[in-house]
MIGUFI-255574 format. One record per atom (N, C-alpha, C): chain; residue in three letters; x negated, y negated, z; atom name; residue number from 1. Coordinates in Angstrom, 3 decimals. Atoms other than C-alpha are relative to their C-alpha. Layout:
MIGUFI-255574
 ch  aa       px       py       pz at   i
  A ALA        X        Y        Z CA NUM
...
END
This chain:
MIGUFI-255574
 ch  aa       px       py       pz at   i
  A UNK   -0.868    1.101   -0.353  N   1
  A UNK  -22.157   16.597    0.996 CA   1
  A UNK   -0.054   -0.214    1.497  C   1
  A UNK    0.109    0.382   -1.406  N   2
  A UNK  -22.406   14.733    4.290 CA   2
  A UNK    1.319   -0.616    0.449  C   2
  A UNK   -1.286    0.455   -0.524  N   3
  A UNK  -19.295   14.180    6.372 CA   3
  A UNK   -0.185   -0.489    1.432  C   3
  A UNK   -0.088    0.529   -1.359  N   4
  A UNK  -18.913   11.955    9.413 CA   4
  A UNK    1.411    0.277    0.502  C   4
  A UNK   -1.316   -0.331   -0.543  N   5
  A UNK  -16.060   13.114   11.655 CA   5
  A UNK    0.099   -0.452    1.451  C   5
  A UNK   -0.237    0.393   -1.380  N   6
  A UNK  -14.547   11.746   14.834 CA   6
  A UNK    1.491   -0.130    0.262  C   6
  A UNK   -1.364    0.255   -0.448  N   7
  A UNK  -11.339   11.517   16.797 CA   7
  A UNK    0.034   -1.422    0.540  C   7
  A UNK   -0.117    1.391   -0.413  N   8
  A UNK  -10.147    7.981   17.435 CA   8
  A UNK    0.528   -0.146    1.409  C   8
  A UNK   -0.447    0.005   -1.379  N   9
  A UNK   -9.805    8.506   21.155 CA   9
  A UNK   -1.190    0.151    0.929  C   9
  A UNK    1.028   -0.223   -1.003  N  10
  A UNK  -11.891    8.347   24.291 CA  10
  A UNK    0.456    1.015    1.050  C  10
  A UNK   -0.501   -1.045   -0.883  N  11
  A UNK   -9.840   11.093   25.953 CA  11
  A UNK   -0.833    1.266   -0.156  C  11
  A UNK    0.788   -1.230    0.046  N  12
  A UNK  -11.798   14.221   26.864 CA  12
  A UNK    0.827    1.188   -0.472  C  12
  A UNK   -0.866   -1.136    0.329  N  13
  A UNK   -8.817   16.538   26.319 CA  13
  A UNK    1.020   -0.371   -1.065  C  13
  A UNK   -0.879    0.532    1.028  N  14
  A UNK   -7.364   14.993   23.202 CA  14
  A UNK    0.516    1.075   -0.954  C  14
  A UNK   -0.560   -0.888    1.021  N  15
  A UNK   -5.001   16.880   20.938 CA  15
  A UNK   -0.519   -0.392   -1.383  C  15
  A UNK    0.587    0.413    1.275  N  16
  A UNK   -6.478   14.821   18.103 CA  16
  A UNK   -1.376    0.624   -0.190  C  16
  A UNK    1.284   -0.691    0.107  N  17
  A UNK   -9.891   16.321   18.873 CA  17
  A UNK    0.216    1.465   -0.373  C  17
  A UNK   -0.292   -1.396    0.329  N  18
  A UNK   -8.345   19.789   18.715 CA  18
  A UNK    0.371    0.142   -1.486  C  18
  A UNK   -0.377   -0.036    1.415  N  19
  A UNK   -6.744   19.066   15.332 CA  19
  A UNK   -1.211   -0.276   -0.891  C  19
  A UNK    1.210    0.314    0.760  N  20
  A UNK   -9.998   17.548   14.079 CA  20
  A UNK   -0.915    1.222   -0.078  C  20
  A UNK    0.873   -1.173    0.003  N  21
  A UNK  -12.039   20.594   15.121 CA  21
  A UNK    0.549    1.106   -0.892  C  21
  A UNK   -0.611   -1.000    0.880  N  22
  A UNK   -9.580   22.935   13.413 CA  22
  A UNK   -0.237   -0.369   -1.469  C  22
  A UNK    0.136    0.462    1.384  N  23
  A UNK   -9.702   20.854   10.233 CA  23
  A UNK   -1.442    0.120   -0.479  C  23
  A UNK    1.412   -0.092    0.384  N  24
  A UNK  -13.499   20.687   10.197 CA  24
  A UNK   -0.433    1.441   -0.233  C  24
  A UNK    0.330   -1.412    0.203  N  25
  A UNK  -13.672   24.471   10.509 CA  25
  A UNK    0.480    0.527   -1.350  C  25
  A UNK   -0.496   -0.403    1.321  N  26
  A UNK  -11.838   24.652    7.161 CA  26
  A UNK   -0.890   -0.535   -1.127  C  26
  A UNK    0.885    0.604    1.003  N  27
  A UNK  -14.578   22.674    5.382 CA  27
  A UNK   -1.297    0.796   -0.049  C  27
  A UNK    1.217   -0.799    0.171  N  28
  A UNK  -17.355   24.863    4.013 CA  28
  A UNK   -1.015   -0.770   -0.839  C  28
  A UNK    1.092    0.538    0.817  N  29
  A UNK  -20.705   23.975    2.480 CA  29
  A UNK   -0.144   -1.515    0.130  C  29
  A UNK    0.157    1.437   -0.251  N  30
  A UNK  -20.952   20.556    4.084 CA  30
  A UNK   -0.832   -0.192    1.262  C  30
  A UNK    0.721    0.406   -1.198  N  31
  A UNK  -23.222   18.867    6.575 CA  31
  A UNK    0.940   -0.924    0.769  C  31
  A UNK   -0.994    0.754   -0.765  N  32
  A UNK  -20.799   17.672    9.251 CA  32
  A UNK   -0.649   -0.595    1.242  C  32
  A UNK    0.483    0.723   -1.166  N  33
  A UNK  -21.781   15.056   11.806 CA  33
  A UNK    1.224   -0.358    0.847  C  33
  A UNK   -1.138    0.214   -0.886  N  34
  A UNK  -19.113   15.336   14.518 CA  34
  A UNK   -0.458   -0.844    1.176  C  34
  A UNK    0.404    0.893   -1.078  N  35
  A UNK  -19.403   12.404   16.910 CA  35
  A UNK    1.161   -0.244    0.959  C  35
  A UNK   -0.956    0.353   -1.042  N  36
  A UNK  -17.641   11.483   20.119 CA  36
  A UNK   -0.088   -1.513    0.183  C  36
  A UNK    0.077    1.464   -0.081  N  37
  A UNK  -16.709    7.807   20.201 CA  37
  A UNK   -0.339   -0.484    1.412  C  37
  A UNK    0.441    0.374   -1.346  N  38
  A UNK  -17.394    7.832   23.949 CA  38
  A UNK   -1.495   -0.337    0.013  C  38
  A UNK    1.427    0.277    0.078  N  39
  A UNK  -21.055    7.763   22.942 CA  39
  A UNK   -0.296   -1.373   -0.608  C  39
  A UNK    0.161    1.315    0.643  N  40
  A UNK  -20.473    4.377   21.266 CA  40
  A UNK    0.752   -1.092    0.758  C  40
  A UNK   -0.667    1.002   -0.831  N  41
  A UNK  -18.896    2.489   24.143 CA  41
  A UNK   -0.911   -1.218    0.121  C  41
  A UNK    0.767    1.247   -0.055  N  42
  A UNK  -19.983   -1.140   24.148 CA  42
  A UNK    0.919   -1.121    0.460  C  42
  A UNK   -0.847    1.108   -0.437  N  43
  A UNK  -18.762   -4.559   25.299 CA  43
  A UNK    1.095   -0.296   -1.032  C  43
  A UNK   -1.076    0.396    0.905  N  44
  A UNK  -15.496   -5.778   23.841 CA  44
  A UNK   -0.541   -1.064   -0.949  C  44
  A UNK    0.535    0.911    1.010  N  45
  A UNK  -16.272   -7.550   20.601 CA  45
  A UNK    0.476   -1.428    0.228  C  45
  A UNK   -0.343    1.418    0.105  N  46
  A UNK  -16.368  -11.326   20.572 CA  46
  A UNK   -1.105   -0.676   -0.811  C  46
  A UNK    0.974    0.742    0.796  N  47
  A UNK  -18.080  -13.780   18.260 CA  47
  A UNK   -1.091   -0.584    0.904  C  47
  A UNK    0.983    0.554   -0.939  N  48
  A UNK  -19.777  -15.328   21.297 CA  48
  A UNK   -1.054    1.041    0.370  C  48
  A UNK    0.961   -1.067   -0.322  N  49
  A UNK  -21.347  -11.986   22.294 CA  49
  A UNK   -0.905    0.290   -1.187  C  49
  A UNK    0.798   -0.269    1.198  N  50
  A UNK  -22.453  -11.399   18.719 CA  50
  A UNK   -1.064   -1.076   -0.197  C  50
  A UNK    0.958    1.096    0.215  N  51
  A UNK  -24.084  -14.836   18.434 CA  51
  A UNK   -1.069   -0.051    1.088  C  51
  A UNK    0.953    0.052   -1.103  N  52
  A UNK  -25.721  -14.625   21.862 CA  52
  A UNK   -0.947    1.192    0.035  C  52
  A UNK    0.773   -1.223   -0.217  N  53
  A UNK  -26.926  -11.016   21.814 CA  53
  A UNK   -0.228    0.840   -1.249  C  53
  A UNK    0.105   -0.844    1.182  N  54
  A UNK  -26.676   -9.723   18.265 CA  54
  A UNK    0.919    1.203    0.111  C  54
  A UNK   -0.835   -1.197    0.031  N  55
  A UNK  -25.262   -6.278   17.607 CA  55
  A UNK   -0.526    1.046    0.969  C  55
  A UNK    0.443   -1.073   -0.893  N  56
  A UNK  -25.343   -3.576   20.280 CA  56
  A UNK   -0.579    1.162   -0.817  C  56
  A UNK    0.605   -1.142    0.680  N  57
  A UNK  -27.452   -0.558   19.370 CA  57
  A UNK    1.059    1.021   -0.410  C  57
  A UNK   -1.053   -0.961    0.321  N  58
  A UNK  -24.310    1.615   19.482 CA  58
  A UNK    0.715   -0.380   -1.298  C  58
  A UNK   -0.653    0.453    1.235  N  59
  A UNK  -22.700   -0.497   16.734 CA  59
  A UNK   -0.901    0.260   -1.197  C  59
  A UNK    0.950   -0.241    1.092  N  60
  A UNK  -25.822   -0.278   14.595 CA  60
  A UNK   -0.110    1.494   -0.309  C  60
  A UNK    0.088   -1.448    0.197  N  61
  A UNK  -26.018    3.489   15.129 CA  61
  A UNK    1.250    0.541   -0.695  C  61
  A UNK   -1.247   -0.466    0.622  N  62
  A UNK  -22.359    4.021   14.229 CA  62
  A UNK    0.057   -0.463   -1.460  C  62
  A UNK    0.045    0.528    1.365  N  63
  A UNK  -22.735    1.820   11.152 CA  63
  A UNK   -0.911    0.860   -0.875  C  63
  A UNK    0.924   -0.842    0.764  N  64
  A UNK  -25.731    3.905   10.033 CA  64
  A UNK    0.631    1.350   -0.312  C  64
  A UNK   -0.671   -1.278    0.247  N  65
  A UNK  -23.714    7.105   10.416 CA  65
  A UNK    1.015   -0.139   -1.138  C  65
  A UNK   -0.954    0.234    1.088  N  66
  A UNK  -21.007    5.631    8.174 CA  66
  A UNK   -0.742   -0.100   -1.325  C  66
  A UNK    0.750    0.210    1.246  N  67
  A UNK  -23.557    4.550    5.581 CA  67
  A UNK   -0.617    1.290   -0.514  C  67
  A UNK    0.634   -1.257    0.395  N  68
  A UNK  -25.221    7.987    5.570 CA  68
  A UNK    0.991    1.053   -0.485  C  68
  A UNK   -1.023   -1.002    0.342  N  69
  A UNK  -21.932    9.843    5.003 CA  69
  A UNK    0.563   -0.220   -1.405  C  69
  A UNK   -0.731    0.060    1.269  N  70
  A UNK  -20.290   10.666    1.690 CA  70
  A UNK    1.494   -0.124    0.266  C  70
  A UNK   -1.414    0.019   -0.354  N  71
  A UNK  -16.935   11.172    3.380 CA  71
  A UNK    0.182   -0.064    1.498  C  71
  A UNK   -0.302    0.181   -1.414  N  72
  A UNK  -15.246   10.551    6.699 CA  72
  A UNK    1.334    0.681    0.311  C  72
  A UNK   -1.230   -0.625   -0.484  N  73
  A UNK  -12.659   12.620    8.578 CA  73
  A UNK    0.290   -0.601    1.364  C  73
  A UNK   -0.395    0.642   -1.260  N  74
  A UNK  -10.764   10.823   11.344 CA  74
  A UNK    1.347    0.553    0.433  C  74
  A UNK   -1.281   -0.376   -0.579  N  75
  A UNK   -8.044   12.148   13.617 CA  75
  A UNK    0.361   -1.092    1.008  C  75
  A UNK   -0.352    1.221   -0.729  N  76
  A UNK   -6.270    9.134   15.061 CA  76
  A UNK    0.959    0.242    1.161  C  76
  A UNK   -0.906    0.022   -1.140  N  77
  A UNK   -4.806    8.916   18.524 CA  77
  A UNK    0.848   -1.264   -0.101  C  77
  A UNK   -0.887    1.162    0.046  N  78
  A UNK   -1.824    6.601   18.789 CA  78
  A UNK    0.197   -0.541    1.411  C  78
  A UNK   -0.199    0.695   -1.273  N  79
  A UNK   -1.793    4.110   21.652 CA  79
  A UNK    0.927   -1.173   -0.259  C  79
  A UNK   -0.991    1.057    0.184  N  80
  A UNK    1.330    1.971   21.695 CA  80
  A UNK    0.156   -0.394   -1.472  C  80
  A UNK   -0.233    0.233    1.417  N  81
  A UNK    1.741    2.355   17.933 CA  81
  A UNK   -1.210   -0.448   -0.788  C  81
  A UNK    1.191    0.530    0.666  N  82
  A UNK   -1.849    1.430   17.088 CA  82
  A UNK   -1.206    0.875    0.316  C  82
  A UNK    1.245   -0.668   -0.352  N  83
  A UNK   -5.500    2.535   17.295 CA  83
  A UNK   -0.211   -0.057    1.503  C  83
  A UNK    0.455    0.137   -1.378  N  84
  A UNK   -6.958    3.279   20.680 CA  84
  A UNK   -0.928   -1.208    0.051  C  84
  A UNK    0.876    1.162   -0.133  N  85
  A UNK   -8.826    0.244   21.991 CA  85
  A UNK   -1.464    0.421   -0.144  C  85
  A UNK    1.373   -0.485    0.140  N  86
  A UNK  -11.985    2.377   22.096 CA  86
  A UNK   -0.428    0.021   -1.466  C  86
  A UNK    0.325   -0.027    1.427  N  87
  A UNK  -11.876    2.947   18.330 CA  87
  A UNK    0.030   -1.403   -0.588  C  87
  A UNK   -0.131    1.349    0.557  N  88
  A UNK  -10.722   -0.585   17.522 CA  88
  A UNK   -1.242   -0.837    0.308  C  88
  A UNK    1.185    0.767   -0.358  N  89
  A UNK  -13.684   -2.055   19.394 CA  89
  A UNK   -1.207    0.407   -0.855  C  89
  A UNK    1.103   -0.462    0.854  N  90
  A UNK  -16.175    0.098   17.468 CA  90
  A UNK    0.168   -0.561   -1.404  C  90
  A UNK   -0.252    0.496    1.351  N  91
  A UNK  -14.549   -0.880   14.178 CA  91
  A UNK   -0.217   -1.511   -0.090  C  91
  A UNK    0.221    1.449   -0.006  N  92
  A UNK  -14.605   -4.564   15.145 CA  92
  A UNK   -1.494   -0.320   -0.073  C  92
  A UNK    1.442    0.248    0.030  N  93
  A UNK  -18.348   -4.444   15.835 CA  93
  A UNK   -0.598    0.362   -1.352  C  93
  A UNK    0.568   -0.461    1.273  N  94
  A UNK  -19.171   -2.433   12.709 CA  94
  A UNK    0.405   -0.917   -1.152  C  94
  A UNK   -0.475    0.859    1.091  N  95
  A UNK  -17.063   -4.684   10.498 CA  95
  A UNK   -0.767   -1.316   -0.074  C  95
  A UNK    0.783    1.239    0.000  N  96
  A UNK  -19.214   -7.630   11.528 CA  96
  A UNK   -1.415    0.210   -0.539  C  96
  A UNK    1.315   -0.296    0.571  N  97
  A UNK  -22.390   -5.887   10.395 CA  97
  A UNK    0.074   -0.124   -1.514  C  97
  A UNK   -0.195    0.097    1.446  N  98
  A UNK  -21.060   -5.542    6.857 CA  98
  A UNK    1.470    0.202   -0.317  C  98
  A UNK   -1.359   -0.176    0.520  N  99
  A UNK  -17.723   -6.014    5.160 CA  99
  A UNK   -0.085    0.050   -1.501  C  99
  A UNK   -0.748   -1.122   -0.561  N 100
  A UNK  -16.415   -3.955    3.557 CA 100
  A UNK   -0.936    1.165    0.320  C 100
  A UNK    0.948   -1.014   -0.448  N 101
  A UNK  -18.229   -1.275    5.515 CA 101
  A UNK    0.346    1.417   -0.450  C 101
  A UNK   -0.370   -1.329    0.487  N 102
  A UNK  -16.327    1.688    4.033 CA 102
  A UNK    0.047    0.093   -1.520  C 102
  A UNK   -0.018   -0.014    1.463  N 103
  A UNK  -16.811    0.815    0.373 CA 103
  A UNK   -0.635    1.291   -0.516  C 103
  A UNK    0.439   -1.245    0.637  N 104
  A UNK  -17.210    3.965   -1.753 CA 104
  A UNK    0.059    1.217    0.924  C 104
  A UNK   -0.128   -1.142   -0.900  N 105
  A UNK  -16.338    6.243    1.191 CA 105
  A UNK    1.369    0.655   -0.204  C 105
  A UNK   -1.225   -0.797    0.081  N 106
  A UNK  -13.760    9.017    0.790 CA 106
  A UNK    0.423    0.325    1.424  C 106
  A UNK   -0.493   -0.156   -1.369  N 107
  A UNK  -11.538    9.391    3.839 CA 107
  A UNK    1.151    1.006    0.045  C 107
  A UNK   -1.108   -0.887   -0.344  N 108
  A UNK   -9.338   12.166    5.219 CA 108
  A UNK    0.498   -0.465    1.360  C 108
  A UNK   -0.601    0.493   -1.244  N 109
  A UNK   -6.981   10.783    7.884 CA 109
  A UNK    1.015    0.989    0.536  C 109
  A UNK   -0.952   -0.850   -0.706  N 110
  A UNK   -5.086   12.870   10.409 CA 110
  A UNK    0.515   -0.767    1.207  C 110
  A UNK   -0.488    0.483   -1.293  N 111
  A UNK   -2.903   11.963   13.343 CA 111
  A UNK    0.978    1.040    0.525  C 111
  A UNK   -0.944   -0.918   -0.614  N 112
  A UNK   -0.926   14.026   15.782 CA 112
  A UNK    0.496   -0.596    1.311  C 112
  A UNK   -0.562    0.385   -1.291  N 113
  A UNK    1.242   13.597   18.842 CA 113
  A UNK    0.924    1.121    0.460  C 113
  A UNK   -0.945   -1.010   -0.480  N 114
  A UNK    3.485   15.700   21.055 CA 114
  A UNK    1.403   -0.185   -0.586  C 114
  A UNK   -1.345    0.289    0.506  N 115
  A UNK    6.513   14.030   19.452 CA 115
  A UNK    0.167    0.265   -1.481  C 115
  A UNK   -0.381   -0.316    1.363  N 116
  A UNK    8.257   14.342   16.127 CA 116
  A UNK   -0.580   -0.899   -1.073  C 116
  A UNK    0.541    0.911    1.013  N 117
  A UNK    6.620   11.361   14.415 CA 117
  A UNK   -1.477    0.279   -0.275  C 117
  A UNK    1.362   -0.464    0.240  N 118
  A UNK    3.141   12.876   14.774 CA 118
  A UNK   -1.049   -1.074   -0.129  C 118
  A UNK    0.963    1.094    0.134  N 119
  A UNK    1.328    9.589   15.171 CA 119
  A UNK    0.244   -0.828   -1.252  C 119
  A UNK   -0.343    0.717    1.232  N 120
  A UNK    3.125    8.039   12.214 CA 120
  A UNK   -0.247   -1.492    0.062  C 120
  A UNK    0.229    1.448   -0.112  N 121
  A UNK    2.813    4.509   13.549 CA 121
  A UNK   -1.468   -0.349   -0.204  C 121
  A UNK    1.432    0.280    0.169  N 122
  A UNK   -0.978    4.625   13.829 CA 122
  A UNK   -0.444    0.337   -1.421  C 122
  A UNK    0.347   -0.334    1.385  N 123
  A UNK   -1.141    6.286   10.409 CA 123
  A UNK    0.335   -1.159   -0.931  C 123
  A UNK   -0.365    1.166    0.815  N 124
  A UNK    0.703    3.314    8.884 CA 124
  A UNK   -1.024   -1.122    0.173  C 124
  A UNK    0.995    1.037   -0.287  N 125
  A UNK   -1.692    0.885   10.583 CA 125
  A UNK   -1.335    0.373   -0.643  C 125
  A UNK    1.301   -0.452    0.506  N 126
  A UNK   -4.736    2.954    9.599 CA 126
  A UNK   -0.068   -0.049   -1.524  C 126
  A UNK   -0.004    0.014    1.460  N 127
  A UNK   -3.731    3.250    5.955 CA 127
  A UNK   -0.251   -1.410   -0.511  C 127
  A UNK    0.220    1.399    0.401  N 128
  A UNK   -3.523   -0.512    5.608 CA 128
  A UNK   -1.420   -0.447    0.354  C 128
  A UNK    1.304    0.455   -0.465  N 129
  A UNK   -6.675   -1.097    7.632 CA 129
  A UNK   -1.137    0.581   -0.837  C 129
  A UNK    1.147   -0.636    0.650  N 130
  A UNK   -9.011    1.442    6.045 CA 130
  A UNK   -0.062   -0.279   -1.493  C 130
  A UNK    0.024    0.266    1.439  N 131
  A UNK   -7.962    0.790    2.453 CA 131
  A UNK   -0.159   -1.481   -0.313  C 131
  A UNK    0.000    1.418    0.372  N 132
  A UNK   -7.320   -2.945    2.372 CA 132
  A UNK   -1.110   -0.789    0.684  C 132
  A UNK    0.960    0.812   -0.744  N 133
  A UNK   -9.587   -4.323    5.069 CA 133
  A UNK   -1.423    0.538   -0.137  C 133
  A UNK    1.340   -0.584   -0.002  N 134
  A UNK  -12.509   -1.889    5.072 CA 134
  A UNK   -0.395    0.595   -1.349  C 134
  A UNK    0.241   -0.464    1.376  N 135
  A UNK  -12.219   -0.800    1.394 CA 135
  A UNK   -0.394    1.461   -0.129  C 135
  A UNK    0.200   -1.437    0.153  N 136
  A UNK  -12.340    2.941    2.011 CA 136
  A UNK    1.074    0.563   -0.914  C 136
  A UNK   -0.996   -0.665    0.848  N 137
  A UNK  -10.511    5.363   -0.254 CA 137
  A UNK    0.586    1.188    0.758  C 137
  A UNK   -0.667   -1.097   -0.691  N 138
  A UNK   -8.014    7.506    1.623 CA 138
  A UNK    0.463    0.986   -1.076  C 138
  A UNK   -0.325   -0.987    1.028  N 139
  A UNK   -7.892   10.627   -0.534 CA 139
  A UNK    1.035    0.999    0.486  C 139
  A UNK   -1.010   -0.897   -0.558  N 140
  A UNK   -5.675   12.627    1.832 CA 140
  A UNK    0.309   -0.451    1.423  C 140
  A UNK   -0.400    0.354   -1.363  N 141
  A UNK   -3.707   11.996    5.004 CA 141
  A UNK    1.255    0.763    0.376  C 141
  A UNK   -1.229   -0.626   -0.484  N 142
  A UNK   -1.072   13.597    7.147 CA 142
  A UNK    0.210   -0.304    1.476  C 142
  A UNK   -0.376    0.007   -1.408  N 143
  A UNK    0.757   13.291   10.403 CA 143
  A UNK    0.351    1.440    0.368  C 143
  A UNK   -0.190   -1.376   -0.474  N 144
  A UNK    1.133   16.431   12.495 CA 144
  A UNK    0.932   -0.067    1.208  C 144
  A UNK   -0.971    0.163   -1.090  N 145
  A UNK    4.333   16.443   14.583 CA 145
  A UNK    0.004    1.163    0.997  C 145
  A UNK   -0.210   -1.019   -1.026  N 146
  A UNK    5.111   18.367   17.768 CA 146
  A UNK   -1.236    0.885    0.201  C 146
  A UNK    1.270   -0.713   -0.091  N 147
  A UNK    1.500   19.317   18.374 CA 147
  A UNK    0.090    1.238    0.884  C 147
  A UNK   -0.010   -1.113   -0.952  N 148
  A UNK    2.164   21.541   21.380 CA 148
  A UNK    0.799    1.197   -0.500  C 148
  A UNK   -0.771   -1.099    0.581  N 149
  A UNK    4.713   23.615   19.447 CA 149
  A UNK   -0.702    0.596   -1.221  C 149
  A UNK    0.557   -0.419    1.284  N 150
  A UNK    2.731   23.810   16.201 CA 150
  A UNK   -1.474    0.381    0.024  C 150
  A UNK    1.430   -0.304   -0.116  N 151
  A UNK   -0.826   24.332   17.486 CA 151
  A UNK   -0.216    0.742    1.308  C 151
  A UNK    0.212   -0.797   -1.207  N 152
  A UNK   -1.683   27.115   19.904 CA 152
  A UNK   -1.233    0.875   -0.165  C 152
  A UNK    1.211   -0.826    0.012  N 153
  A UNK   -4.885   28.965   20.788 CA 153
  A UNK   -0.944   -0.388   -1.135  C 153
  A UNK    0.915    0.575    0.991  N 154
  A UNK   -6.911   26.689   18.493 CA 154
  A UNK    0.389    0.318   -1.440  C 154
  A UNK   -0.503   -0.320    1.336  N 155
  A UNK   -4.746   27.598   15.488 CA 155
  A UNK    1.306   -0.744   -0.272  C 155
  A UNK   -1.294    0.531    0.407  N 156
  A UNK   -1.926   26.003   13.542 CA 156
  A UNK    0.937    1.195   -0.168  C 156
  A UNK   -0.928   -1.139    0.043  N 157
  A UNK    1.026   28.354   14.073 CA 157
  A UNK    1.163   -0.240   -0.951  C 157
  A UNK   -1.031    0.329    0.976  N 158
  A UNK    3.450   26.555   11.755 CA 158
  A UNK   -0.621    0.147   -1.394  C 158
  A UNK    0.615   -0.308    1.302  N 159
  A UNK    2.669   27.990    8.302 CA 159
  A UNK    0.095   -1.162   -0.981  C 159
  A UNK   -0.150    1.148    0.901  N 160
  A UNK    4.011   24.942    6.454 CA 160
  A UNK   -1.049   -1.069    0.306  C 160
  A UNK    1.017    0.980   -0.394  N 161
  A UNK    1.755   22.613    8.431 CA 161
  A UNK   -1.412    0.516   -0.282  C 161
  A UNK    1.315   -0.587    0.295  N 162
  A UNK   -1.195   24.997    8.064 CA 162
  A UNK   -0.321   -0.159   -1.484  C 162
  A UNK    0.205    0.146    1.446  N 163
  A UNK   -0.750   25.027    4.271 CA 163
  A UNK   -0.257   -1.455   -0.384  C 163
  A UNK    0.167    1.428    0.283  N 164
  A UNK   -0.463   21.235    4.265 CA 164
  A UNK   -1.414   -0.457    0.350  C 164
  A UNK    1.347    0.391   -0.415  N 165
  A UNK   -3.724   20.779    6.191 CA 165
  A UNK   -1.037    0.604   -0.945  C 165
  A UNK    0.950   -0.637    0.918  N 166
  A UNK   -5.544   23.273    3.955 CA 166
  A UNK    0.004   -0.676   -1.365  C 166
  A UNK   -0.091    0.728    1.270  N 167
  A UNK   -4.288   21.474    0.842 CA 167
  A UNK   -0.717   -1.337    0.096  C 167
  A UNK    0.678    1.287   -0.186  N 168
  A UNK   -5.495   18.139    2.231 CA 168
  A UNK   -1.515    0.170    0.080  C 168
  A UNK    1.439   -0.272   -0.086  N 169
  A UNK   -8.899   19.625    3.074 CA 169
  A UNK   -0.557    0.246   -1.401  C 169
  A UNK    0.463   -0.272    1.367  N 170
  A UNK   -9.211   20.924   -0.492 CA 170
  A UNK   -0.030   -1.265   -0.842  C 170
  A UNK   -0.021    1.275    0.727  N 171
  A UNK   -8.226   17.541   -1.918 CA 171
  A UNK   -1.196   -0.856    0.400  C 171
  A UNK    1.131    0.766   -0.518  N 172
  A UNK  -10.832   15.874    0.290 CA 172
  A UNK   -1.317    0.552   -0.549  C 172
  A UNK    1.230   -0.620    0.502  N 173
  A UNK  -13.556   18.364   -0.697 CA 173
  A UNK   -0.180   -0.256   -1.493  C 173
  A UNK    0.073    0.253    1.444  N 174
  A UNK  -12.737   17.950   -4.396 CA 174
  A UNK   -0.409   -1.441   -0.275  C 174
  A UNK    0.366    1.404    0.208  N 175
  A UNK  -12.986   14.174   -4.101 CA 175
  A UNK   -1.469   -0.236    0.296  C 175
  A UNK    1.427    0.118   -0.314  N 176
  A UNK  -16.421   14.510   -2.490 CA 176
  A UNK   -0.862    0.654   -1.074  C 176
  A UNK    0.743   -0.683    1.066  N 177
  A UNK  -17.553   16.941   -5.175 CA 177
  A UNK   -0.084   -0.883   -1.239  C 177
  A UNK    0.002    0.914    1.142  N 178
  A UNK  -16.580   14.379   -7.829 CA 178
  A UNK   -1.049   -1.090    0.176  C 178
  A UNK    0.998    1.034   -0.279  N 179
  A UNK  -18.800   11.790   -6.143 CA 179
  A UNK   -1.397    0.541   -0.267  C 179
  A UNK    1.320   -0.615    0.144  N 180
  A UNK  -21.747   14.184   -6.152 CA 180
  A UNK   -0.303    0.409   -1.442  C 180
  A UNK    0.202   -0.462    1.387  N 181
  A UNK  -21.207   15.208   -9.808 CA 181
  A UNK   -0.623   -1.058   -0.881  C 181
END
């Protein structure tokens, strides 16, 4: 099974990247393609740019990674209650290559923040976006509150949250196994 994974942030020291790395370490027997969205920086999407110049190579490369994956793991950073502009721009470009670009893809969504809502606002936006607009199947998702209290030394220290993440990982893996069967 092939998994594409990325944090929806262009921050180098993102807590979402830390949560993503922890989660990916719980997935065994998979080919994981962990990408940094900083490697896919491109001009802000506009129809004029698309018509004049076509699709940037970065958009085509990211689209190919999506198409090659059986499943996708995303840890979403929340910027003013929404996606980071870095992720939104990539999604805007990719969505113009093909819609729906996530059809038949299983998705595990995570979000975290230092506060008690754990990125709940971006999770609400993402659930609507990825399922309705991009036609992906979110098989598991969670918010992870109070990151700095619950995650230390690259480990989840809150046992309830640790069990929750492990359960979601298992649900995600089972959904991918069903696709391969």
